[in-house]
All heavy atoms as an XYZ file, in Angstrom:
1009
protein
N     129.810    132.198    177.466
C     130.300    132.237    178.819
C     131.008    133.569    179.041
O     131.695    134.065    178.157
C     131.258    131.098    179.071
C     130.585    129.746    179.077
S     131.652    128.514    179.781
C     131.309    127.155    178.710
N     130.855    134.090    180.219
C     131.427    135.387    180.544
C     132.493    135.257    181.598
O     132.418    134.403    182.480
C     130.342    136.319    181.101
C     129.232    136.572    180.102
O     129.553    136.726    178.921
O     128.054    136.590    180.510
N     133.500    136.122    181.500
C     134.484    136.226    182.566
C     133.931    137.201    183.601
O     133.399    138.247    183.254
C     135.810    136.724    182.041
N     134.038    136.833    184.867
C     133.510    137.652    185.943
C     134.656    137.978    186.890
O     135.432    137.121    187.243
C     132.406    136.889    186.727
C     131.903    137.714    187.874
C     131.276    136.503    185.781
N     134.780    139.258    187.274
C     135.841    139.678    188.184
C     135.223    140.324    189.419
O     134.292    141.093    189.333
C     136.758    140.684    187.479
C     137.488    140.105    186.320
C     136.940    140.140    185.041
C     138.679    139.431    186.494
C     137.591    139.568    183.966
C     139.343    138.855    185.423
C     138.799    138.929    184.160
N     135.771    139.931    190.602
C     135.282    140.526    191.839
C     136.028    141.818    192.135
O     136.859    142.262    191.349
C     135.373    139.533    193.005
C     136.779    139.113    193.361
O     137.730    139.801    192.917
O     136.956    138.121    194.067
N     135.748    142.431    193.279
C     136.343    143.719    193.644
C     137.859    143.665    193.761
O     138.555    144.661    193.592
C     135.756    144.239    194.960
C     134.284    144.582    194.796
O     133.867    144.839    193.656
O     133.556    144.589    195.807
N     138.418    142.490    194.091
C     139.856    142.336    194.226
C     140.534    141.969    192.921
O     141.733    141.775    192.851
C     140.203    141.264    195.278
C     139.907    141.671    196.722
C     138.437    141.515    197.074
O     137.822    140.528    196.652
O     137.903    142.402    197.758
N     139.749    141.837    191.852
C     140.331    141.532    190.565
C     140.451    140.042    190.280
O     140.969    139.633    189.265
N     139.961    139.187    191.215
C     140.009    137.746    190.970
C     138.946    137.417    189.918
O     137.809    137.856    190.018
C     139.732    136.979    192.263
N     139.345    136.665    188.932
C     138.452    136.365    187.842
C     137.919    134.941    187.875
O     138.478    134.068    188.525
N     136.819    134.756    187.240
C     136.274    133.424    187.083
C     135.624    133.348    185.698
O     135.191    134.340    185.151
C     135.263    133.095    188.162
O     134.140    133.944    188.068
N     135.576    132.164    185.176
C     134.951    131.925    183.898
C     133.670    131.191    184.183
O     133.501    130.022    183.942
C     135.914    131.068    183.027
C     135.514    131.009    181.594
C     135.429    132.157    180.826
C     135.260    129.801    181.001
C     135.085    132.097    179.502
C     134.914    129.721    179.671
C     134.835    130.860    178.913
N     132.745    131.918    184.793
C     131.512    131.344    185.318
C     130.406    131.469    184.293
O     129.923    132.558    184.042
C     131.162    132.042    186.628
C     129.952    131.516    187.321
C     129.585    130.189    187.216
C     129.189    132.344    188.105
C     128.489    129.702    187.872
C     128.082    131.864    188.766
C     127.725    130.546    188.654
N     130.015    130.369    183.721
C     129.003    130.371    182.692
C     127.647    130.774    183.233
O     126.750    131.111    182.481
C     128.919    128.996    182.064
O     128.654    128.017    183.035
N     127.493    130.786    184.549
C     126.232    131.156    185.167
C     126.275    132.584    185.695
O     125.582    132.937    186.626
C     125.905    130.187    186.284
N     127.108    133.419    185.070
C     127.233    134.805    185.522
C     125.867    135.495    185.510
O     125.629    136.400    186.309
C     128.222    135.557    184.648
N     124.999    135.069    184.665
C     123.660    135.633    184.614
C     122.699    134.994    185.575
O     121.515    135.247    185.540
N     123.217    134.166    186.483
C     122.385    133.457    187.464
C     122.812    133.844    188.873
O     123.483    133.075    189.559
C     122.489    131.964    187.260
O     121.727    131.282    188.223
N     122.413    135.021    189.349
C     122.808    135.457    190.680
C     122.287    134.531    191.782
O     122.905    134.418    192.837
C     122.235    136.865    190.805
C     121.298    137.050    189.684
C     121.630    136.025    188.656
N     121.157    133.853    191.533
C     120.611    132.937    192.557
C     121.600    131.771    192.797
O     121.819    131.376    193.940
C     119.273    132.345    192.108
C     118.225    133.336    191.704
C     118.331    133.729    190.228
O     118.550    132.860    189.357
O     118.216    134.931    189.955
N     122.166    131.237    191.715
C     123.120    130.140    191.835
C     124.378    130.619    192.565
O     124.886    129.963    193.475
C     123.477    129.574    190.466
C     124.493    128.428    190.443
C     124.058    127.284    191.342
C     124.722    127.953    189.031
N     124.904    131.757    192.159
C     126.099    132.322    192.783
C     125.869    132.522    194.282
O     126.685    132.160    195.101
C     126.475    133.650    192.108
C     127.835    134.139    192.493
C     128.133    134.888    193.581
C     129.053    133.890    191.816
N     129.477    135.139    193.622
C     130.064    134.538    192.537
C     129.388    133.192    190.657
C     131.388    134.507    192.164
C     130.703    133.165    190.280
C     131.691    133.816    191.019
N     124.718    133.102    194.638
C     124.392    133.383    196.050
C     124.265    132.075    196.834
O     124.761    131.967    197.963
C     123.090    134.181    196.120
C     122.710    134.605    197.500
C     121.465    135.472    197.480
C     121.107    135.892    198.904
N     119.925    136.763    198.925
N     123.627    131.084    196.252
C     123.470    129.775    196.893
C     124.834    129.155    197.198
O     125.104    128.718    198.313
C     122.644    128.842    196.015
C     122.645    127.419    196.459
C     121.909    127.023    197.565
C     123.371    126.446    195.770
C     121.885    125.696    197.987
C     123.372    125.124    196.190
C     122.625    124.745    197.295
N     125.719    129.117    196.190
C     127.025    128.495    196.359
C     127.900    129.268    197.331
O     128.629    128.662    198.136
C     127.720    128.346    195.011
C     127.067    127.354    194.042
C     127.680    127.483    192.662
C     127.161    125.942    194.569
N     127.853    130.586    197.288
C     128.661    131.417    198.178
C     128.288    131.221    199.644
O     129.120    131.348    200.525
C     128.447    132.891    197.826
C     129.681    133.536    197.298
C     129.433    135.008    196.968
O     128.302    135.495    196.997
O     130.440    135.653    196.671
N     127.018    130.906    199.897
C     126.520    130.778    201.273
C     126.811    129.410    201.917
O     126.630    129.246    203.103
C     125.015    131.048    201.298
N     127.262    128.447    201.122
C     127.482    127.100    201.674
C     128.737    127.064    202.542
O     129.822    127.408    202.092
C     127.634    126.080    200.523
C     126.397    125.790    199.705
C     126.754    124.922    198.507
C     125.313    125.143    200.541
N     128.600    126.600    203.787
C     129.805    126.445    204.628
C     130.519    125.132    204.323
O     129.878    124.123    204.019
C     129.230    126.437    206.053
C     127.834    125.926    205.901
C     127.373    126.344    204.528
N     131.846    125.149    204.389
C     132.625    123.931    204.152
C     132.195    122.852    205.134
O     131.948    123.121    206.301
C     134.108    124.234    204.304
N     132.052    121.641    204.633
C     131.712    120.496    205.469
C     130.212    120.187    205.523
O     129.831    119.113    205.980
N     129.383    121.112    205.071
C     127.935    120.864    205.088
C     127.627    119.676    204.175
O     128.276    119.497    203.146
C     127.121    122.112    204.718
C     127.296    122.451    203.261
C     125.659    121.924    205.033
N     126.682    118.858    204.571
C     126.308    117.708    203.775
C     125.215    118.100    202.771
O     124.245    118.739    203.145
C     125.808    116.570    204.668
C     126.844    116.120    205.676
S     128.385    115.659    204.903
C     128.220    113.925    204.932
N     125.420    117.735    201.506
C     124.461    118.015    200.437
C     124.050    116.715    199.793
O     124.883    115.846    199.521
C     125.097    118.937    199.395
C     125.540    120.314    199.895
C     126.299    121.046    198.797
C     124.333    121.139    200.326
N     122.769    116.584    199.507
C     122.242    115.373    198.864
C     121.774    115.695    197.455
O     121.400    116.839    197.156
C     121.085    114.810    199.674
O     121.525    114.377    200.931
N     121.791    114.683    196.620
C     121.338    114.841    195.263
C     121.389    113.537    194.493
O     121.574    112.460    195.081
N     121.257    113.638    193.198
C     121.221    112.495    192.310
C     122.372    112.586    191.303
O     122.607    113.656    190.738
C     119.893    112.456    191.559
O     118.825    112.470    192.521
C     119.766    111.227    190.688
N     123.067    111.480    191.085
C     124.147    111.449    190.100
C     123.525    111.719    188.723
O     122.697    110.957    188.252
C     124.882    110.094    190.110
C     125.893    110.017    188.985
C     125.550    109.868    191.460
N     123.927    112.838    188.124
C     123.353    113.276    186.842
C     124.216    112.895    185.661
O     123.696    112.749    184.537
C     123.138    114.777    186.876
N     125.529    112.767    185.868
C     126.434    112.428    184.766
C     127.727    111.863    185.341
O     128.252    112.381    186.331
C     126.736    113.681    183.939
O     127.628    113.416    182.899
N     128.242    110.831    184.691
C     129.516    110.232    185.077
C     130.497    110.489    183.938
O     130.265    110.052    182.814
C     129.387    108.726    185.369
C     128.392    108.494    186.515
C     130.737    108.111    185.679
C     128.051    107.042    186.791
N     131.571    111.199    184.253
C     132.571    111.556    183.252
C     133.923    110.973    183.649
O     134.109    110.587    184.802
C     132.689    113.094    183.156
C     131.377    113.814    182.856
C     130.799    113.469    181.488
O     131.581    113.061    180.590
O     129.577    113.618    181.295
N     134.910    110.919    182.751
C     136.214    110.384    183.083
C     136.932    111.211    184.154
O     137.831    110.704    184.821
C     136.986    110.445    181.754
C     135.956    110.524    180.692
C     134.774    111.210    181.310
N     136.546    112.460    184.333
C     137.207    113.350    185.280
C     136.428    113.543    186.577
O     136.898    114.224    187.495
C     137.476    114.710    184.623
C     136.280    115.271    183.913
C     135.346    116.035    184.582
C     136.094    115.008    182.571
C     134.229    116.542    183.923
C     134.980    115.514    181.893
C     134.045    116.285    182.573
N     135.224    112.983    186.671
C     134.437    113.111    187.886
C     132.946    112.908    187.660
O     132.524    112.478    186.572
N     132.170    113.217    188.684
C     130.737    112.947    188.682
C     129.971    114.230    188.954
O     130.251    114.923    189.936
C     130.421    111.877    189.751
C     128.923    111.665    189.890
C     131.116    110.567    189.444
N     128.993    114.543    188.117
C     128.108    115.669    188.333
C     126.909    115.198    189.152
O     126.346    114.143    188.874
C     127.624    116.279    187.030
C     128.681    117.046    186.317
C     129.403    116.476    185.264
C     128.964    118.365    186.668
C     130.375    117.198    184.593
C     129.933    119.088    186.000
C     130.657    118.507    184.971
N     126.533    116.018    190.143
C     125.415    115.694    191.017
C     124.367    116.805    190.930
O     124.705    117.975    191.149
C     125.887    115.522    192.481
C     124.699    115.238    193.390
C     126.924    114.422    192.572
N     123.138    116.459    190.599
C     122.029    117.405    190.628
C     121.584    117.488    192.077
O     121.036    116.523    192.632
C     120.894    116.919    189.732
N     121.851    118.625    192.713
C     121.558    118.783    194.133
C     120.053    118.940    194.373
O     119.334    119.491    193.557
C     122.294    120.017    194.689
C     123.809    119.950    194.614
C     124.416    121.247    195.128
C     124.354    118.767    195.395
N     119.600    118.471    195.535
C     118.195    118.590    195.913
C     117.815    120.052    196.164
O     116.692    120.452    195.932
C     117.886    117.779    197.176
C     118.006    116.285    196.933
O     117.993    115.855    195.755
O     118.117    115.546    197.925
N     118.764    120.826    196.694
C     118.511    122.214    197.047
C     119.246    123.116    196.082
O     120.252    122.765    195.490
C     118.991    122.489    198.459
C     118.276    121.698    199.515
C     118.784    122.018    200.916
O     119.257    123.140    201.136
O     118.722    121.117    201.750
N     118.744    124.357    195.965
C     119.414    125.359    195.145
C     118.989    125.294    193.695
O     118.368    124.336    193.248
N     119.364    126.338    192.945
C     119.007    126.380    191.522
C     119.846    125.433    190.688
O     120.903    124.973    191.101
C     119.312    127.851    191.161
C     120.309    128.307    192.170
C     120.067    127.532    193.417
N     119.351    125.165    189.507
C     120.069    124.301    188.556
C     121.209    125.054    187.923
O     121.192    126.290    187.853
C     119.108    123.782    187.507
N     122.185    124.324    187.429
C     123.294    124.955    186.698
C     122.854    125.161    185.242
O     122.251    124.275    184.650
C     124.534    124.061    186.749
C     125.803    124.785    186.419
N     126.119    125.154    185.144
C     126.802    125.229    187.199
C     127.280    125.789    185.144
N     127.710    125.858    186.394
N     123.137    126.329    184.676
C     122.656    126.599    183.317
C     123.415    125.824    182.217
O     122.948    125.735    181.093
C     122.908    128.106    183.140
C     123.979    128.423    184.106
C     123.816    127.484    185.261
N     124.580    125.240    182.541
C     125.379    124.570    181.535
C     125.635    123.103    181.870
O     125.419    122.218    181.065
C     126.745    125.285    181.335
C     127.606    124.531    180.334
C     126.512    126.712    180.877
N     126.110    122.838    183.114
C     126.463    121.502    183.515
C     125.241    120.695    183.947
O     124.237    121.272    184.329
C     127.489    121.538    184.660
C     128.761    122.261    184.286
C     129.312    123.197    185.135
C     129.403    122.011    183.091
C     130.483    123.853    184.800
C     130.576    122.655    182.750
C     131.097    123.584    183.606
N     125.355    119.349    183.914
C     124.203    118.523    184.291
C     123.860    118.581    185.774
O     122.798    118.141    186.182
C     124.612    117.101    183.881
C     126.043    117.158    183.574
C     126.465    118.575    183.394
N     124.728    119.141    186.594
C     124.450    119.295    188.020
C     125.294    120.385    188.607
O     126.365    120.710    188.096
N     124.827    120.986    189.691
C     125.569    122.044    190.377
C     126.708    121.452    191.190
O     127.751    122.044    191.359
C     124.630    122.864    191.294
C     125.404    123.798    192.188
C     123.650    123.660    190.427
N     126.523    120.221    191.677
C     127.561    119.559    192.453
C     128.514    118.785    191.552
O     128.110    118.240    190.524
N     129.791    118.752    191.950
C     130.784    117.994    191.173
C     131.731    117.283    192.150
O     132.288    117.911    193.045
C     131.602    118.914    190.263
C     132.611    118.165    189.449
C     132.223    117.353    188.398
C     133.951    118.219    189.779
C     133.168    116.617    187.663
C     134.903    117.512    189.062
C     134.503    116.712    187.992
N     131.874    115.971    191.965
C     132.767    115.159    192.758
C     133.958    114.752    191.873
O     133.787    113.945    190.952
C     132.094    113.888    193.298
C     133.028    113.105    194.226
C     130.779    114.206    193.995
N     135.166    115.324    192.121
C     136.337    114.899    191.330
C     136.698    113.429    191.635
O     136.388    112.914    192.719
C     137.458    115.818    191.792
C     136.825    116.839    192.688
C     135.478    116.336    193.082
N     137.334    112.776    190.719
C     137.690    111.351    190.856
C     138.339    111.028    192.204
O     137.893    110.094    192.873
C     138.603    110.906    189.691
C     137.813    110.924    188.366
C     139.224    109.543    189.948
C     136.690    109.904    188.281
N     139.347    111.772    192.677
C     139.977    111.402    193.953
C     139.050    111.503    195.162
O     139.328    110.914    196.190
C     141.132    112.414    194.111
C     141.362    112.948    192.747
C     140.049    112.885    192.029
N     137.927    112.205    195.037
C     137.004    112.374    196.158
C     135.860    111.374    196.164
O     134.958    111.455    196.976
C     136.442    113.807    196.176
C     137.486    114.855    196.486
C     138.097    114.718    197.878
O     137.447    114.207    198.804
O     139.284    115.111    198.009
N     135.909    110.377    195.271
C     134.844    109.389    195.214
C     134.989    108.297    196.251
O     133.984    107.808    196.770
C     134.787    108.753    193.815
C     134.164    109.613    192.728
C     134.343    108.955    191.366
C     132.700    109.872    193.009
N     136.215    107.867    196.555
C     136.402    106.716    197.449
C     137.810    106.698    198.006
O     138.747    107.261    197.442
C     136.168    105.422    196.648
O     136.422    104.294    197.429
N     137.947    106.026    199.146
C     139.282    105.801    199.726
C     139.988    104.639    199.034
O     141.202    104.508    199.095
C     139.171    105.478    201.221
C     138.805    106.643    202.066
C     137.589    106.911    202.607
C     139.666    107.722    202.448
N     137.627    108.091    203.323
C     138.899    108.593    203.231
C     140.996    108.025    202.213
C     139.413    109.759    203.800
C     141.520    109.175    202.753
C     140.740    110.020    203.535
N     139.190    103.755    198.416
C     139.766    102.582    197.783
C     140.095    102.848    196.304
O     139.527    103.743    195.684
C     138.798    101.385    197.859
O     137.565    101.735    197.200
C     138.507    101.018    199.311
N     140.972    102.028    195.800
C     141.377    102.156    194.389
C     140.251    101.608    193.491
O     139.604    100.617    193.823
C     142.653    101.360    194.194
C     143.270    101.483    192.861
C     144.582    100.695    192.837
N     145.036    100.543    191.497
C     145.926    101.351    190.927
N     146.453    102.324    191.630
N     146.298    101.162    189.689
N     140.023    102.287    192.376
C     139.013    101.835    191.431
C     139.436    102.221    190.019
O     140.284    103.104    189.834
C     137.623    102.400    191.756
C     137.579    103.905    191.832
C     137.250    104.658    190.701
C     137.872    104.578    193.004
C     137.201    106.034    190.752
C     137.830    105.970    193.051
C     137.493    106.697    191.929
N     138.866    101.588    189.034
C     139.222    101.838    187.630
C     138.428    102.996    187.038
O     138.983    103.838    186.348
C     138.990    100.575    186.801
C     139.912     99.431    187.166
C     141.377     99.747    186.936
O     141.705    100.353    185.896
O     142.210     99.384    187.793
N     137.117    103.014    187.274
C     136.253    104.021    186.698
C     135.263    104.528    187.742
O     134.923    103.794    188.673
C     135.458    103.429    185.530
C     136.323    102.965    184.391
C     135.511    102.329    183.276
O     134.267    102.195    183.408
O     136.110    101.960    182.256
N     134.807    105.744    187.565
C     133.834    106.314    188.506
C     132.590    105.441    188.631
O     131.997    105.335    189.692
C     133.466    107.726    188.088
N     132.234    104.765    187.523
C     131.051    103.897    187.542
C     131.244    102.673    188.421
O     130.278    101.951    188.698
C     130.677    103.482    186.118
O     131.753    102.798    185.506
N     132.474    102.419    188.877
C     132.698    101.343    189.858
C     132.201    101.772    191.241
O     131.981    100.927    192.107
C     134.184    101.006    189.961
C     134.752    100.404    188.699
O     133.969     99.902    187.859
O     135.992    100.442    188.533
N     132.043    103.076    191.436
C     131.656    103.617    192.758
C     130.208    104.095    192.781
O     129.479    103.824    193.729
C     132.596    104.781    193.148
C     134.054    104.350    193.091
C     132.222    105.347    194.523
C     134.437    103.227    194.033
N     129.796    104.796    191.729
C     128.420    105.310    191.653
C     127.802    104.938    190.319
O     128.504    104.592    189.371
C     128.374    106.850    191.819
C     128.845    107.274    193.214
C     129.175    107.547    190.759
N     126.487    105.027    190.264
C     125.779    104.767    189.006
C     124.857    105.950    188.689
O     124.426    106.672    189.592
C     125.015    103.453    189.059
C     123.879    103.419    190.023
C     123.215    102.059    190.086
N     121.992    102.116    190.854
C     121.935    102.261    192.172
N     123.036    102.368    192.880
N     120.794    102.320    192.801
N     124.567    106.140    187.448
C     123.675    107.204    187.008
C     122.318    107.067    187.697
O     121.777    105.982    187.773
C     123.521    107.123    185.486
C     123.043    108.361    184.767
C     123.970    109.537    185.013
C     122.921    108.102    183.281
N     121.827    108.164    188.234
C     120.535    108.147    188.923
C     120.614    107.784    190.393
O     119.598    107.824    191.093
N     121.792    107.402    190.876
C     121.955    107.013    192.285
C     121.846    108.244    193.185
O     122.329    109.321    192.862
C     123.318    106.366    192.481
C     123.611    105.962    193.904
C     124.993    105.324    194.058
O     125.592    104.856    193.079
N     125.507    105.326    195.256
N     121.204    108.061    194.334
C     121.112    109.109    195.344
C     122.421    109.096    196.152
O     122.887    108.047    196.549
C     119.948    108.867    196.291
C     118.586    108.849    195.616
C     118.007    110.202    195.363
N     117.996    110.974    196.587
C     118.111    112.282    196.652
N     118.244    112.986    195.557
N     118.101    112.926    197.778
N     123.011    110.266    196.354
C     124.244    110.386    197.118
C     124.143    111.556    198.098
O     123.401    112.505    197.864
C     125.483    110.570    196.213
C     125.740    109.331    195.379
C     125.347    111.797    195.331
N     124.885    111.431    199.189
C     125.080    112.544    200.132
C     126.571    112.752    200.240
O     127.322    111.819    200.484
C     124.477    112.190    201.514
O     123.078    111.988    201.364
C     124.710    113.326    202.502
N     126.983    114.005    199.996
C     128.410    114.334    199.949
C     128.697    115.521    200.855
O     127.808    116.309    201.177
C     128.819    114.723    198.522
S     128.532    113.442    197.302
N     129.969    115.652    201.228
C     130.414    116.820    201.998
C     130.808    117.917    201.015
O     131.468    117.653    200.001
C     131.597    116.445    202.875
N     130.398    119.143    201.313
C     130.776    120.297    200.496
C     132.195    120.691    200.832
O     132.536    120.923    201.983
C     129.827    121.463    200.768
C     130.205    122.740    200.086
C     130.096    122.885    198.710
C     130.688    123.804    200.826
C     130.451    124.056    198.087
C     131.041    124.994    200.212
C     130.921    125.137    198.837
N     133.059    120.777    199.811
C     134.452    121.149    200.018
C     134.668    122.647    199.789
O     135.261    123.327    200.603
C     135.368    120.369    199.079
C     135.366    118.854    199.256
C     136.272    118.192    198.224
C     135.785    118.478    200.663
N     134.215    123.134    198.626
C     134.422    124.541    198.290
C     133.566    124.945    197.109
O     133.070    124.121    196.356
C     135.878    124.803    197.958
C     136.347    124.142    196.677
C     137.819    124.350    196.410
O     138.620    124.422    197.341
N     138.200    124.459    195.168
N     133.421    126.249    196.947
C     132.725    126.839    195.828
C     133.752    127.040    194.721
O     134.693    127.801    194.868
C     132.109    128.164    196.273
C     131.485    129.007    195.188
C     131.144    128.503    193.945
C     131.235    130.341    195.432
C     130.561    129.296    192.969
C     130.670    131.152    194.478
C     130.326    130.647    193.239
N     133.592    126.333    193.622
C     134.470    126.479    192.475
C     133.953    127.656    191.650
O     133.005    127.517    190.869
C     134.473    125.194    191.656
C     135.307    125.274    190.381
O     135.759    126.389    190.042
O     135.485    124.254    189.733
N     134.556    128.832    191.858
C     134.096    130.027    191.182
C     134.401    130.016    189.691
O     133.755    130.715    188.918
C     134.705    131.295    191.823
O     136.121    131.195    191.762
C     134.256    131.457    193.263
N     135.381    129.243    189.279
C     135.718    129.154    187.859
C     134.614    128.502    187.068
O     134.223    128.974    186.007
C     137.032    128.394    187.705
C     137.506    128.378    186.280
C     137.359    127.355    185.391
C     138.180    129.429    185.569
N     137.902    127.701    184.173
C     138.436    128.988    184.262
C     138.601    130.697    185.928
C     139.078    129.755    183.311
C     139.260    131.456    184.969
C     139.489    130.982    183.687
N     134.091    127.386    187.594
C     133.032    126.632    186.907
C     131.636    126.896    187.449
O     130.663    126.433    186.877
C     133.324    125.130    186.986
C     134.546    124.750    186.199
O     134.663    125.093    185.023
N     135.476    124.080    186.845
N     131.553    127.597    188.558
C     130.254    127.861    189.151
C     129.589    126.605    189.649
O     128.433    126.324    189.348
N     130.324    125.822    190.439
C     129.778    124.571    190.950
C     130.276    124.310    192.360
O     131.239    124.911    192.815
C     130.145    123.390    190.030
C     131.639    123.194    189.890
C     132.010    122.265    188.751
O     131.196    122.027    187.859
O     133.156    121.789    188.757
N     129.562    123.428    193.035
C     129.942    123.018    194.390
C     130.854    121.819    194.288
O     130.462    120.790    193.744
C     128.682    122.652    195.193
N     132.093    121.951    194.750
C     133.017    120.805    194.803
C     132.631    119.954    195.986
O     132.546    120.443    197.111
C     134.457    121.257    194.900
C     135.016    121.817    193.637
C     135.093    120.693    192.572
N     135.268    121.223    191.247
C     136.403    121.184    190.586
N     137.466    120.680    191.131
N     136.457    121.673    189.362
N     132.415    118.670    195.738
C     131.908    117.751    196.750
C     132.865    116.589    196.965
O     133.711    116.282    196.127
C     130.543    117.187    196.303
C     129.469    118.198    195.933
C     128.226    117.477    195.395
C     129.110    119.057    197.128
N     132.674    115.908    198.115
C     133.449    114.705    198.412
C     132.537    113.630    198.951
O     131.884    113.807    199.986
C     134.527    115.021    199.455
O     135.192    113.821    199.822
N     132.500    112.519    198.242
C     131.802    111.317    198.731
C     132.704    110.594    199.722
O     132.248    110.058    200.721
C     131.446    110.414    197.545
C     130.571    109.202    197.815
C     129.241    109.625    198.431
C     130.322    108.442    196.525
N     133.993    110.661    199.480
C     135.004    110.023    200.339
C     134.950    110.547    201.768
O     135.141    109.808    202.728
C     136.370    110.235    199.719
C     137.524    109.647    200.491
C     138.800    109.832    199.748
N     139.292    111.189    199.909
C     140.480    111.592    199.590
N     141.328    110.752    199.021
N     140.849    112.829    199.762
N     134.663    111.857    201.913
C     134.619    112.466    203.254
C     133.471    111.938    204.115
O     133.487    112.124    205.327
C     134.513    113.975    203.121
N     132.516    111.246    203.493
C     131.407    110.700    204.273
C     131.703    109.281    204.748
O     130.904    108.688    205.454
C     130.107    110.671    203.420
O     130.275    109.769    202.321
C     129.749    112.066    202.920
N     132.847    108.744    204.370
C     133.240    107.385    204.720
C     134.355    107.407    205.772
O     135.130    108.380    205.834
C     133.747    106.663    203.463
C     132.796    106.625    202.270
C     133.495    106.099    201.029
C     131.583    105.785    202.617
N     134.476    106.364    206.570
C     135.566    106.314    207.546
C     136.931    106.370    206.857
O     137.145    105.715    205.835
C     135.381    104.956    208.241
C     133.978    104.553    207.954
C     133.618    105.181    206.654
N     137.831    107.154    207.409
C     139.186    107.302    206.867
C     140.023    106.107    207.291
O     140.329    105.947    208.471
C     139.783    108.601    207.399
C     141.195    108.877    206.896
O     141.843    107.949    206.386
O     141.626    110.042    207.017
N     140.415    105.229    206.351
C     141.182    104.038    206.724
C     142.566    104.375    207.285
O     143.093    103.628    208.116
C     141.292    103.257    205.428
C     141.095    104.256    204.344
C     140.198    105.298    204.902
N     143.128    105.482    206.888
C     144.442    105.892    207.423
C     144.324    106.313    208.881
O     145.174    105.992    209.704
C     145.042    106.994    206.558
C     145.277    106.570    205.146
C     144.437    107.005    204.138
C     146.295    105.690    204.821
C     144.635    106.601    202.823
C     146.497    105.290    203.507
C     145.658    105.732    202.507
N     143.237    107.008    209.201
C     143.001    107.413    210.578
C     142.705    106.195    211.450
O     143.181    106.098    212.580
C     141.863    108.428    210.683
C     141.713    109.033    212.057
C     142.944    109.806    212.471
O     143.413    110.677    211.757
N     143.511    109.462    213.628
N     141.932    105.252    210.919
C     141.635    104.023    211.643
C     142.927    103.262    211.941
O     143.111    102.734    213.052
C     140.664    103.164    210.845
N     143.812    103.194    210.966
C     145.092    102.517    211.168
C     145.917    103.247    212.240
O     146.476    102.621    213.139
C     145.902    102.462    209.852
C     147.268    101.890    210.014
C     147.451    100.527    210.153
C     148.369    102.722    210.062
C     148.734    100.009    210.302
C     149.659    102.229    210.215
C     149.834    100.852    210.340
N     145.985    104.574    212.129
C     146.744    105.362    213.095
C     146.172    105.215    214.505
O     146.926    105.110    215.485
C     146.767    106.819    212.688
N     144.865    105.184    214.627
C     144.223    105.052    215.937
C     144.509    103.694    216.571
O     144.563    103.563    217.784
C     142.723    105.267    215.829
C     142.341    106.694    215.503
O     143.195    107.593    215.638
O     141.170    106.907    215.090
N     144.677    102.657    215.736
C     144.875    101.317    216.241
C     146.335    100.872    216.304
O     146.634     99.709    216.602
N     147.252    101.783    216.052
C     148.665    101.437    216.033
C     149.421    102.289    217.054
O     149.298    103.508    217.032
C     149.267    101.675    214.618
O     148.478    100.947    213.665
C     150.699    101.222    214.553
N     150.169    101.630    217.916
C     150.914    102.366    218.931
C     152.116    103.075    218.311
O     152.764    102.557    217.393
C     151.402    101.400    220.025
N     152.405    104.249    218.841
C     153.575    105.010    218.383
C     154.835    104.226    218.685
O     154.974    103.659    219.782
C     153.614    106.402    219.054
C     154.888    107.132    218.720
C     152.407    107.220    218.683
N     155.754    104.121    217.742
C     157.010    103.424    217.930
C     156.941    101.927    217.607
O     157.966    101.258    217.674
N     155.782    101.406    217.294
C     155.610     99.992    216.981
C     156.296     99.688    215.657
O     156.104    100.386    214.656
C     154.126     99.655    216.898
C     153.759     98.225    216.553
C     154.205     97.282    217.678
C     152.254     98.113    216.351
N     157.127     98.640    215.615
C     157.777     98.216    214.371
C     156.797     97.339    213.608
O     156.242     96.370    214.146
C     159.049     97.454    214.685
N     156.580     97.663    212.357
C     155.652     96.921    211.510
C     156.417     96.227    210.409
O     157.370     96.768    209.846
C     154.615     97.868    210.893
C     153.764     98.638    211.891
C     152.919     99.683    211.156
C     152.884     97.717    212.692
N     155.970     95.033    210.059
C     156.574     94.303    208.941
C     155.506     94.024    207.923
O     154.308     93.988    208.235
C     157.194     92.973    209.411
O     156.171     92.172    209.995
C     158.306     93.221    210.403
N     155.915     93.847    206.690
C     154.943     93.548    205.636
C     155.615     93.580    204.290
O     156.787     93.828    204.163
N     154.811     93.269    203.259
C     155.290     93.260    201.882
C     154.765     94.485    201.158
O     153.678     94.948    201.418
C     154.723     92.030    201.169
C     155.383     90.755    201.483
C     154.871     89.615    200.568
N     154.254     90.139    199.362
C     153.168     89.607    198.805
N     152.587     88.561    199.332
N     152.644     90.105    197.690
N     155.536     94.924    200.198
C     155.073     95.969    199.290
C     154.205     95.284    198.262
O     154.671     94.443    197.482
C     156.276     96.652    198.618
C     155.878     97.798    197.737
O     154.642     98.017    197.521
O     156.769     98.505    197.259
N     152.918     95.629    198.221
C     151.973     94.941    197.367
C     151.901     95.511    195.960
O     151.092     95.071    195.146
C     150.584     94.978    198.000
N     152.742     96.487    195.633
C     152.684     97.068    194.286
C     153.276     96.194    193.255
O     154.101     95.446    193.258
C     153.394     98.419    194.245
C     152.601     99.449    194.983
C     153.232    100.790    194.840
N     154.257    100.888    195.883
C     155.192    101.835    195.922
N     155.226    102.721    195.013
N     156.064    101.887    196.876
C-alpha cells in the first residue's frame, strides 16, 4: 500500500493508488447520489458492497462501504440482522473515503427518518409524557 499526497499535502493511505480509474470514479460521485450493488462482505465494523458501476477495489471485497451506524434507524445486534451476503442494496453516497479508497454509503438514508416523522407530527410546545424505556 502506498501513501498518496495531493497538491495541498493531504495524505491518504490508498491501496488503489495504482488504480487511477477507481480514484477518478470515486472523485466524480456527487453526495446523495444513489448507488446499487451486492453485499460482498459483512464485517463487525460495517458492510462492503460491490457496486454495479465503476471499477473493482484492488484490496477490499467492494468499493462501497456502509459503516454500522448507517445501516438502519433501528437498533440491531449485528449487521447480518439488517443485510445478508449476496443481497442487492441501493444506498446513498455520503463521501469519498480517500484514506481507504472507497465510497462511504448509507442504507439508512434511503429509509424514512423516524425522528423527522415524529417532529412533523408533533406540535411545537406540546407537553409529552412517557417512560424511559432503557
